C-alpha positions, -999 to 999 in steps of 0.1 A, spaced: 0 3 1 12 35 -11 17 66 14 -6 94 18 2 111 -11 -1 77 -40 29 59 -51 49 37 -38 60 37 3 85 62 10 109 35 27 99 -4 6 123 -16 29 104 -6 62 72 -11 44 78 -50 40 94 -52 75 59 -39 87 40 -66 68 63 -96 79 57 -84 108 21 -88 109 24 -124 91 48 -131 122 22 -121 148 -5 -136 129 6 -169 127 15 -171 167 -15 -153 174 -48 -142 167 -59 -116 150 -83 -105 179 -52 -105 199 -37 -84 167 -32 -45 172 -15 -20 158 9 -14 187 20 -48 183 34 -50 148 48 -15 156 69 -28 182 75 -60 165 83 -40 133 103 -14 155 89 16 140 67 42 153 27 40 154 24 68 136 42 52 110 17 25 101 -12 50 106 4 67 75 -1 38 56 -29 20 72 -62 37 91 -66 -1 106 -55 -34 115 -78 -48 86 -63 -32 53 -29 -38 74 -33 -76 72 -51 -81 41 -23 -69 25 0 -84 45 -16 -119 30 -21 -105 -3 22 -96 -1 27 -134 10 8 -148 -19 34 -126 -41 16 -91 -48 -17 -103 -60 3 -126 -89 -20 -151 -78 -56 -136 -89 -53 -143 -125 -65 -177 -140 -43 -191 -169 -64 -186 -201 -46 -215 -221 -77 -227 -242 -80 -257 -217 -104 -248 -192 -99 -279 -173 -64 -275 -173 -64 -238 -161 -89 -243 -133 -66 -273 -121 -37 -253 -124 -51 -226 -102 -60 -248 -77 -24 -264 -74 -10 -231 -76 -31 -219 -43 -24 -254 -27 10 -248 -30 8 -218 -11 -12 -229 19 8 -261 22 33 -236 42 20 -242 76 26 -202 76 6 -192 52 -25 -216 64 -21 -198 93 -27 -164 79 -55 -178 60 -69 -193 91 -66 -157 111 -86 -140 80 -116 -164 91 -111 -158 124 -111 -118 119 -140 -115 96 -163 -142 117 -150 -119 151 -151 -83 138 -181 -79 118 -170 -45 112 -138 -55 89 -148 -83 73 -164 -62 45 -132 -50 45 -109 -78 43 -137 -94 16 -131 -63 -10 -93 -73 -3 -88 -108 -1 -116 -127 -14 -133 -102 -38 -98 -105 -63 -98 -139 -66 -137 -143 -71 -131 -113 -97 -103 -138 -113 -120 -169 -118 -150 -154 -128 -137 -133 -158 -122 -173 -173 -150 -189 -166 -170 -160 -189 -146 -167 -211 -151 -202 -218 -186 -194 -223 -185 -171 -246 -161 -197 -264 -189 -229 -257 -165 -242 -231 -196 -247 -208 -231 -246 -216 -250 -214 -219 -267 -204 -182 -244 -220 -158 -241 -203 -123 -205 -189 -127 -203 -175 -95 -220 -206 -81 -184 -224 -94 -164 -199 -87 -180 -202 -48 -177 -237 -51 -138 -236 -57 -132 -209 -32 -147 -223 -6 -135 -257 -12 -99 -241 -5 -109 -227 25 -123 -257 38 -92 -275 32 -72 -251 47 -89 -250 80 -97 -288 82 -76 -301 108 -68 -331 88 -59 -311 57 -29 -330 38 -13 -305 6 0 -340 -8 -34 -351 -14 -48 -317 -25 -44 -324 -62 -63 -352 -66 -89 -336 -46 -92 -303 -58 -91 -328 -96 -120 -342 -88 -140 -310 -80 -132 -296 -111 -143 -326 -130 -177 -321 -114 -179 -287 -116 -173 -294 -155 -196 -325 -157 -217 -323 -133 -232 -352 -117 -264 -364 -121 -276 -388 -151 -288 -372 -185 
């Protein structure tokens, strides 16, 4: 996130240190316990430095997680012309991210944040889930325009099923990242081909 004048932060290394401190605190604690004061102390900066960049902890946490994802590079869904392969690749990329215990802890912290703080939940959704959702819907609409999926398919429902499945596996106590690919490949097959006998 930029400073109040727009553009890049005045000190990129300081900015990165603050985001790293935020992730460390989330991984070792919880969103509820996280405070701007604690982040400032961990990053060894003043509170005013934080508030010049983020008005509250919700957008700070959101950017810290986005930064861990690779600065939004994960939001676009590839378009190779093979919808099944593209959706499977999206799952594989995200499964690789959440296979890291510290990354999974960040996702769990975000879910807890949205549940614990209704006032922050909209901000967290807009910054974290909305870009993922829009990326999937855009790819699915392209597929519909090309005739890869039938007319009238609820692409929002498909996107929700994909994101929801990924979240369920991440939040599950028995989550095993090494089993993610076959599980998600099965989901892609179901989403693209359905389950009812026609």
